[in-house]
C-alpha positions in Angstrom: 85.2 76.6 124.3 86.1 77.4 120.7 89.3 77.7 119.2 89.7 80.2 116.5 92.4 81.6 114.3 92.4 85.4 112.7 94.5 86.3 109.9 95.2 89.7 109.0 97.1 90.3 105.8 98.1 93.9 105.3 100.5 95.9 103.1 103.4 95.5 105.4 102.9 92.5 107.6 100.9 89.3 107.9 99.9 88.0 111.4 98.2 85.1 113.2 96.2 85.1 116.3 95.0 81.6 117.7 92.9 82.1 120.6 90.4 80.2 122.7 86.9 81.8 123.1 85.4 81.3 126.5 82.2 83.3 127.5 82.9 85.8 124.8 86.3 86.6 125.7 89.7 85.6 123.9 92.5 83.7 125.6 95.5 84.1 123.6 97.1 80.6 122.4 99.7 82.0 119.8 100.5 85.6 118.1 102.8 85.6 115.3 103.8 88.4 112.9 105.8 88.2 109.5 107.1 91.3 107.3 106.2 90.1 104.0 105.7 93.6 102.4 102.9 92.3 100.2 102.0 95.9 98.9 105.7 96.6 97.7 105.4 98.7 94.5 101.5 98.5 94.2 101.2 102.4 94.6 103.6 102.6 91.4 102.6 99.6 89.5 99.2 98.5 90.5 100.1 94.9 90.9 101.3 92.3 93.3 104.9 91.5 92.7 105.8 87.9 92.2 108.4 88.2 95.2 105.8 89.6 97.4 103.4 86.7 96.8 106.2 84.2 97.3 106.9 85.6 100.8 103.4 85.8 101.8 102.9 82.2 100.5 105.7 80.9 102.6 104.6 82.9 105.8 101.3 81.4 105.2 102.5 77.9 104.9 103.9 78.3 108.6 100.7 79.6 109.9 98.6 76.7 108.2 101.0 74.3 110.0 100.5 75.9 113.4 96.6 76.0 112.9 96.6 72.3 112.3 98.7 71.4 115.1 96.8 73.6 117.6 93.4 72.2 116.6 91.7 75.1 115.2 87.9 74.8 114.4 87.3 78.3 112.8 89.7 80.2 110.4 89.0 83.8 109.1 91.6 85.5 106.9 91.0 89.2 106.1 93.2 91.0 103.5 93.3 94.8 103.4 94.9 97.8 101.5 97.2 96.3 99.1 94.9 93.5 97.9 92.1 95.7 97.3 94.2 97.9 95.1 96.0 95.4 92.8 95.1 94.5 89.5 96.1 90.8 90.2 94.3 90.4 93.3 92.7 87.2 92.0 96.0 85.7 91.9 96.6 86.5 95.7 93.2 84.9 96.3 94.0 81.7 94.6 97.1 81.3 96.2 95.5 81.8 99.8 92.9 79.4 98.8 95.4 76.8 97.9 97.5 77.1 101.0 94.8 77.7 103.9 91.8 75.9 102.3 89.7 78.9 102.6 89.2 82.3 100.7 90.5 85.6 102.0 88.0 88.2 102.6 89.4 91.4 100.7 87.5 93.6 103.0 86.6 97.4 102.6 88.4 100.2 104.3 85.2 100.6 106.3 85.0 96.8 107.5 88.6 97.2 108.2 88.0 100.2 110.4 85.0 98.3 112.3 87.1 95.2 113.1 90.0 97.2 114.3 87.7 99.3 116.7 86.5 96.1 118.0 89.7 94.7 118.9 91.0 97.8 120.0 88.5 99.1 122.8 88.0 95.6 124.4 89.1 96.1 127.9 90.0 99.7 127.5 88.9 102.1 130.4 89.9 105.5 129.2 87.2 108.1 128.7 84.7 107.9 125.8 84.0 108.3 122.9 87.2 107.1 121.3 89.0 108.1 118.0 90.6 104.9 117.1 93.4 105.4 114.3 95.1 102.3 112.7 98.2 103.2 110.7 98.7 100.5 108.3 101.3 100.1 105.3 98.9 101.2 102.5 96.1 102.9 104.5 95.2 104.6 107.8 91.7 104.0 109.3 90.0 106.6 111.3 87.0 105.2 113.7 85.0 107.0 116.3 82.7 105.5 118.9 82.1 104.6 122.2 80.3 101.3 122.7 80.2 100.6 118.9 81.2 102.3 115.7 79.4 105.5 115.2 81.7 106.8 112.0 84.5 105.1 109.9 86.7 106.3 107.1 89.7 104.9 105.3 92.4 106.9 103.9 95.1 105.9 101.4 98.0 107.1 103.6 100.2 104.5 105.1 103.8 103.9 106.2 104.9 101.8 103.0 102.8 104.0 100.5 104.0 107.3 101.8 107.8 106.1 101.9 107.5 104.8 98.5 105.7 108.1 97.0 108.0 110.4 98.8 110.8 109.6 101.1 113.4 108.4 98.6 116.5 109.4 100.3 118.3 108.0 103.3 117.9 109.8 105.6 114.8 111.8 103.8 115.6 115.1 102.7 113.7 118.2 104.2 111.9 118.8 100.7 110.8 114.9 100.6 109.5 115.3 104.3 107.6 118.4 103.4 105.8 116.6 100.4 105.0 113.7 102.6 103.4 116.1 105.4 101.4 117.9 102.7 99.8 114.6 101.7 99.4 113.3 104.9 97.8 116.6 106.4 95.3 116.8 103.6 94.1 113.2 104.0 94.1 113.6 108.0 91.8 116.8 107.8 89.2 115.2 105.6 89.2 112.1 107.9 88.9 114.0 111.4 86.0 116.1 109.6 84.2 113.0 108.2 84.3 110.8 111.5 84.5 113.5 113.2 87.6 113.0 115.1 88.1 116.2 117.0 85.2 115.7 119.3 86.4 112.4 120.7 87.8 112.4 124.3 90.7 109.8 123.8 92.6 109.0 120.9 93.9 105.2 120.7 96.6 104.4 118.4 96.9 100.9 116.7 99.7 98.7 115.0 103.3 98.5 114.7 104.1 102.2 113.9 102.4 103.5 117.0 103.4 100.7 119.3 107.1 101.3 118.0 106.8 105.1 118.6 105.4 104.2 122.0 108.4 102.2 123.0 110.7 104.9 121.8 108.8 107.6 123.6 108.9 105.6 126.8 112.6 104.9 126.4 112.3 101.3 126.6 115.3 99.0 126.6 113.6 96.6 124.4 110.1 96.0 122.8 107.9 95.1 125.7 104.1 94.6 124.7 102.8 94.4 128.2 104.5 97.8 129.0 103.4 99.3 125.5 99.7 98.2 126.0 97.4 101.0 127.0 100.5 103.3 127.7 99.9 107.0 127.0 102.5 109.2 125.2 102.3 112.8 124.6 102.1 114.8 121.5 105.7 116.3 122.4 107.2 112.9 122.9 105.9 111.5 119.5 107.2 114.9 117.8 110.6 114.0 119.3 110.7 110.6 118.3 109.4 111.5 114.6 112.1 114.0 114.3 114.9 111.5 115.4 113.6 108.6 113.2 113.4 111.0 110.1 117.0 112.2 110.8 118.2 108.4 111.1 119.6 106.3 108.3 118.0 103.0 107.8 120.9 101.4 109.3 120.6 103.7 112.6 117.1 102.8 113.0 117.9 99.0 112.7 120.2 99.5 115.7 117.4 100.8 117.8 116.5 97.9 120.6 112.8 98.2 120.0 113.0 98.1 116.1 111.6 95.3 114.2 113.8 94.8 111.0 111.0 94.9 108.6 109.7 98.2 110.0 113.1 100.2 109.7 112.7 101.5 106.2 109.2 102.8 106.7 109.0 103.9 110.4 109.9 107.5 109.4 106.6 108.0 107.2 104.3 106.1 109.9 105.8 108.4 112.6 104.9 111.3 110.4 101.4 110.2 110.1 100.9 109.7 113.7 102.3 113.1 114.6 100.1 114.7 112.1 97.1 113.1 113.4 97.8 114.3 117.2 98.7 117.7 115.8 95.6 118.3 113.5 93.1 116.5 115.8 94.1 118.5 119.2 94.5 115.5 121.0 97.5 116.0 123.5 98.5 112.4 123.7 97.8 109.0 122.1 96.9 105.6 124.0 98.8 102.8 122.4 97.2 99.4 122.1 98.5 96.1 121.2 94.9 94.7 120.2 93.7 95.7 117.0 92.1 94.2 113.7 93.6 90.9 114.7 91.6 90.5 117.6 88.6 92.0 116.0 88.8 89.0 113.4 89.2 86.5 116.1 86.3 88.2 118.0 84.1 87.7 114.9 84.2 84.2 115.0 82.7 83.9 118.7 
């Protein structure tokens, strides 16, 4: 048995998975998630802010303590969209090395897509080939394949980036939503042609936007990962939830029982991305997966 730790540091959140690997399979020991908003303002300034770096460091200190306490033997940390884009990415890498004792891998969008696919399809029995869509804070990854990855592309549309770029009002105005839709649709069409996503048999959605929209689409009384994992939600339900979220203020979204507080201000843009993917790909529904790039990182340590 090997005990490993995977850390996924994205634009919006930083997550930890500690797992035991036995016969090539993962058994969870601990899963953690903190909203640190590392990519806050990067689309505008090109730099990681001091506040964002401080929040990320605080979360990593907690993760490092748990890694040591649980006797982890192998650690891999992957950093994605925000740390790829920032002018001061070296400052981020130095901070991580000081806390964890390892260098973060600032991975390409393509590698991010491959790790997401590996984590997402493990244990999935839906009809192949898959179109796996991972909606992050700064970027969205599109991957197609059956047993492995056939095509992958990363696009610079994400819930944080689209919110900061377009959705400034609370709730957003019709004009702001229209401008966001225009950007999202253009990027989604490019991605679906490149991968190619319209030929896939099953659409699989990953990350907090998808799981939260799924919870709302299923009318769950609270966030229940076991109910959400591998649940199927129709385009009609996603469209309904998206419209409702975009019509709400942040305060109203915060009152929803399934909503993580750190996601409430950007979930509207994320839902808009998911709805657009469904509409432009022609898929009638999306299968939500609670397993994603974090699981792929852990699997890579086997």
